C-alpha positions in Angstrom: 71.2 -22.3 -41.7 69.6 -23.9 -38.6 68.0 -20.6 -37.6 66.4 -20.2 -41.0 65.1 -23.7 -41.0 63.5 -23.2 -37.6 61.8 -20.0 -38.6 60.5 -21.7 -41.7 59.1 -24.6 -39.7 57.4 -22.2 -37.2 55.9 -20.1 -39.9 55.0 -22.9 -42.3 51.7 -24.0 -40.7 49.7 -22.5 -43.6 47.9 -20.0 -41.3 44.5 -21.9 -41.5 44.0 -22.8 -37.9 41.9 -19.7 -37.2 39.2 -20.8 -39.8 37.8 -23.4 -37.5 37.3 -20.9 -34.7 35.8 -18.4 -37.1 33.3 -20.9 -38.5 32.2 -21.8 -35.0 31.7 -18.1 -34.2 29.6 -17.5 -37.4 27.5 -20.6 -36.6 26.8 -19.4 -33.1 25.8 -15.9 -34.3 23.5 -17.3 -36.9 21.8 -19.5 -34.3 21.4 -16.5 -32.0 19.7 -14.4 -34.7 17.4 -17.3 -35.6 16.4 -17.6 -32.0 15.8 -13.9 -31.6 13.6 -13.9 -34.8 11.6 -16.9 -33.6 10.7 -15.2 -30.3 10.0 -11.8 -31.8 6.6 -10.4 -32.8 6.9 -8.7 -36.2 5.1 -5.5 -37.0 2.9 -6.7 -39.9 1.8 -3.2 -40.7 5.3 -1.9 -41.3 6.3 -5.0 -43.2 3.3 -4.5 -45.5 4.2 -0.9 -46.1 7.8 -1.9 -46.9 6.6 -4.5 -49.4 4.3 -1.9 -51.1 7.3 0.5 -51.4 9.4 -2.2 -53.0 6.7 -3.0 -55.4 6.5 0.7 -56.4 10.3 1.1 -56.6 10.7 -1.9 -58.9 7.7 -1.2 -61.0 5.9 -4.4 -60.0 2.5 -2.6 -59.9 3.0 -1.3 -63.4 3.5 -4.9 -64.6 0.3 -5.9 -62.9 2.2 -8.4 -60.7 1.6 -8.7 -57.0 4.3 -9.6 -54.5 3.0 -11.7 -51.6 4.5 -11.0 -48.2 4.6 -14.0 -45.9 4.9 -12.6 -42.3 6.8 -14.9 -40.0 4.5 -16.0 -37.1 6.4 -17.1 -34.0 5.8 -20.6 -32.8 5.2 -19.2 -29.3 2.0 -17.4 -30.4 0.6 -20.6 -31.9 1.3 -22.5 -28.7 -0.4 -19.7 -26.7 -3.5 -19.8 -28.9 -3.8 -23.6 -28.6 -3.5 -23.4 -24.8 -6.3 -20.8 -24.7 -8.6 -23.0 -26.7 -8.0 -26.0 -24.4 -8.6 -23.7 -21.4 -12.0 -22.6 -22.7 -13.0 -26.1 -23.6 -12.2 -27.5 -20.2 -14.3 -24.7 -18.5 -17.3 -25.4 -20.7 -17.0 -29.1 -20.2 -16.9 -28.8 -16.4 -19.8 -26.4 -16.3 -21.9 -28.8 -18.4 -21.0 -31.7 -16.1 -22.1 -29.8 -13.0 -25.4 -28.9 -14.6 -25.9 -32.6 -15.6 -25.1 -33.7 -12.1 -27.5 -31.2 -10.5 -30.3 -32.6 -12.7 -29.9 -35.9 -11.0 -30.8 -34.4 -7.6 -34.4 -34.9 -6.7 -36.4 -31.9 -5.7 -33.6 -29.4 -6.5 -34.8 -25.9 -7.0 -32.7 -24.8 -10.0 -33.9 -21.2 -9.5 -31.5 -20.9 -6.5 -28.5 -22.4 -8.4 -26.4 -20.7 -11.1 -23.5 -22.3 -13.0 -21.5 -20.2 -15.4 -17.9 -19.9 -16.8 -15.7 -17.0 -15.7 -12.3 -15.7 -16.7 -10.6 -18.0 -14.2 -12.7 -21.1 -14.4 -16.3 -22.1 -13.4 -18.5 -20.4 -10.8 -21.4 -22.2 -9.0 -23.7 -20.1 -6.9 -25.9 -22.0 -4.3 -28.7 -20.2 -2.6 -28.9 -20.4 1.2 -31.9 -22.8 1.2 -30.0 -25.4 -0.8 -27.6 -26.0 2.1 -28.5 -24.2 5.4 -31.3 -23.1 7.6 -31.5 -19.3 8.2 -28.8 -18.2 10.6 -27.1 -21.6 10.8 -23.8 -22.8 9.4 -24.3 -26.6 9.6 -25.3 -28.3 6.3 -28.6 -29.9 6.5 -28.5 -33.7 5.9 -31.3 -33.5 3.4 -29.1 -31.3 1.3 -26.2 -33.7 1.2 -27.2 -35.1 -2.2 -26.5 -31.8 -3.9 -22.9 -31.7 -2.6 -22.5 -35.3 -3.4 -23.3 -34.5 -7.0 -20.2 -32.3 -7.1 -18.0 -35.1 -5.7 -16.8 -38.4 -7.1 -15.4 -38.2 -10.6 -16.7 -34.6 -11.0 -14.0 -33.2 -8.7 -11.5 -36.0 -8.6 -10.9 -36.1 -12.4 -9.9 -32.4 -12.4 -6.8 -30.8 -10.9 -8.5 -27.4 -10.5 -8.4 -25.4 -7.3 -11.6 -25.1 -5.4 -12.4 -21.9 -3.5 -15.6 -21.7 -1.4 -17.0 -18.3 -0.4 -19.7 -17.6 2.1 -22.0 -14.5 1.7 -24.9 -13.2 3.8 -27.4 -10.4 3.5 -27.2 -7.1 5.4 -29.5 -8.2 8.3 -27.3 -8.2 11.4 -27.0 -11.5 13.3 -26.3 -11.8 17.0 -26.5 -15.1 18.9 -24.4 -17.4 21.0 -22.7 -19.0 18.0 -22.2 -16.0 15.7 -21.4 -12.5 16.8 -21.6 -11.1 13.3 -22.3 -11.9 9.7 -18.6 -12.4 9.2 -18.5 -15.4 11.5 -21.6 -16.9 9.8 -20.3 -16.5 6.3 -16.9 -18.0 7.2 -18.5 -20.9 9.1 -20.6 -21.9 6.1 -17.7 -21.8 3.7 -15.6 -23.9 6.1 -18.3 -26.5 6.5 -18.6 -27.0 2.8 -14.8 -27.4 2.5 -14.8 -29.9 5.4 -17.6 -31.9 3.6 -15.5 -32.0 0.4 -12.5 -33.3 2.3 -14.3 -35.9 4.5 -16.9 -37.2 1.9 -15.1 -36.5 -1.4 -11.6 -37.1 -0.2 -10.5 -34.0 -2.0 -6.9 -33.0 -1.2 -6.9 -30.1 1.4 -4.3 -28.2 -0.6 -6.8 -27.9 -3.5 -9.3 -26.2 -1.2 -9.7 -22.8 0.5 -12.6 -21.1 2.4 -13.4 -17.5 3.0 -16.3 -15.3 4.1 -17.4 -11.9 2.9 -20.5 -11.4 5.1 -22.7 -8.8 3.3 -19.8 -7.0 1.6 -20.4 -8.5 -1.9 -24.2 -8.5 -2.5 -25.7 -9.7 -5.7 -28.4 -7.0 -5.4 -27.9 -3.6 -3.8 -31.6 -2.7 -3.9 -33.0 -5.4 -1.6 -36.6 -6.4 -1.7 -38.8 -9.4 -0.8 -38.0 -11.1 -4.2 -34.2 -10.8 -4.3 -33.2 -10.3 -0.7 -32.6 -14.0 0.0 -30.4 -14.3 -3.1 -27.6 -12.4 -1.4 -27.5 -15.2 1.2 -25.5 -17.8 -0.8 -22.3 -19.9 -1.1 -20.2 -19.6 -4.1 -17.9 -22.4 -5.3 -15.2 -21.3 -7.7 -13.3 -23.9 -9.7 -10.0 -22.4 -10.9 -8.1 -24.1 -13.7 -4.4 -23.9 -14.4 -3.9 -22.2 -17.8 -0.8 -24.2 -18.4 
């Protein structure tokens, strides 16, 4: 009798303990599939074809009714589109502010300055005469107002990276200071960066300098009108897309 009672007690639990674990597993699987669906990019073409087949199969077209198909659009795509809009807006805003700042510089020859938006940010092209004497890398004091126009709130209010590139023409240079156009182009870029650090207090980690000599000319067919345009400094403001 004792043995039978013991077996009855052990087997009399009702057998429902496994339901709690089963429910948890189903909930986790449902959450997993919802997550996969939210991150996926549906093929709208195939979904549209499937909807049309269902309409035909169930005679919806014959009844003159139309079945609307709402394609799920992942939230990730919307976030990406919004980020792209903000990125473009920031580029246009900075380019406009640079142009406005340049207008305040007296005697500035705008024909030797170009400001435009690019894929990575904003590009400012400054002709040689806006900063340097021919064959020299030191910035002329009379040209300080132009660089000052880029400083202050113009650069400090943005967190963009600033890359300065020096470019020369294909006329070889040879003097005590510069043994080639490479040294001249690098020296000019470095001096612009040093000016931004010393006068604008721009953090050094936001700045970089490089020289390309005559390896990236704006004009391959050089003449009296466009030859000097290859001698330039380019300032590239690169935004973080995030």
